[in-house]
C-alpha positions, -999 to +999 in steps of 0.1 A: -208-463+228-227-460+195-241-428+181-277-440+188-272-448+225-276-424+254-272-427+292-301-419+314-299-416+352-324-439+369-341-429+402-333-458+426-338-457+464-305-474+472-281-470+442-282-433+435-256-436+407-275-461+386-275-454+348-291-473+320-280-472+283-310-466+260-314-460+223-316-423+216-351-413+204-352-409+166-370-378+154-393-399+132-398-429+155-411-436+189-385-444+216-374-480+217-385-501+247-351-518+247-330-511+278-294-523+285-285-529+321-249-519+328-226-546+341-247-575+326-246-567+289-282-581+287-313-561+277-349-562+284-373-562+254-410-553+258-429-570+231-466-572+220-481-606+216-516-616+204-537-638+226-536-668+202-498-669+208-498-657+244-518-685+258-495-713+245-465-694+259-482-693+293-492-730+292-456-740+281-468-754+248-449-727+229-414-723+244-401-701+215-407-669+196-401-660+160-394-623+157-380-597+132-346-590+146-348-552+147-336-552+184-305-574+181-319-600+204-291-620+222-291-651+244-294-639+280-317-610+272-351-608+289-384-604+271-416-591+286-444-604+264-475-582+268-508-596+256-522-573+229-555-574+210-553-554+178-588-539+180-588-530+217-551-527+229-532-542+258-551-566+281-529-561+311-516-597+311-479-602+306-452-628+312-414-624+315-390-649+300-353-651+293-338-658+258-320-691+259-308-701+224-312-679+193-307-687+156-317-674+122-314-708+106-341-714+079-359-682+089-371-654+066-345-626+059-341-606+091-360-630+114-348-651+143-362-678+164-353-679+201-361-702+230-380-688+261-367-699+295-386-694+327 
């Protein structure tokens, strides 16, 4: 396990020995919203998305995301896209998708594009 990862016990009504692996809080940064579920190797990423991009994802017209890869996105990970308006905050609308294919081909340095599967 890396130096920046910690184990946290999760309260669960059936599985009382359920742990998740989380990034340890950095003193100068807010805690990451990335959680690794043991046994699967996949993570769930909670991401902000502005309405102009959220609507096409909901309608199916935009089945991909281009993101800075600061979370080490992997195929099989889940993303929760939460609609966010910069001036007023979260709208309460969200959608969950799974990452299908991921590549950094022809992207800016540090960025990836990944497909969103239902």
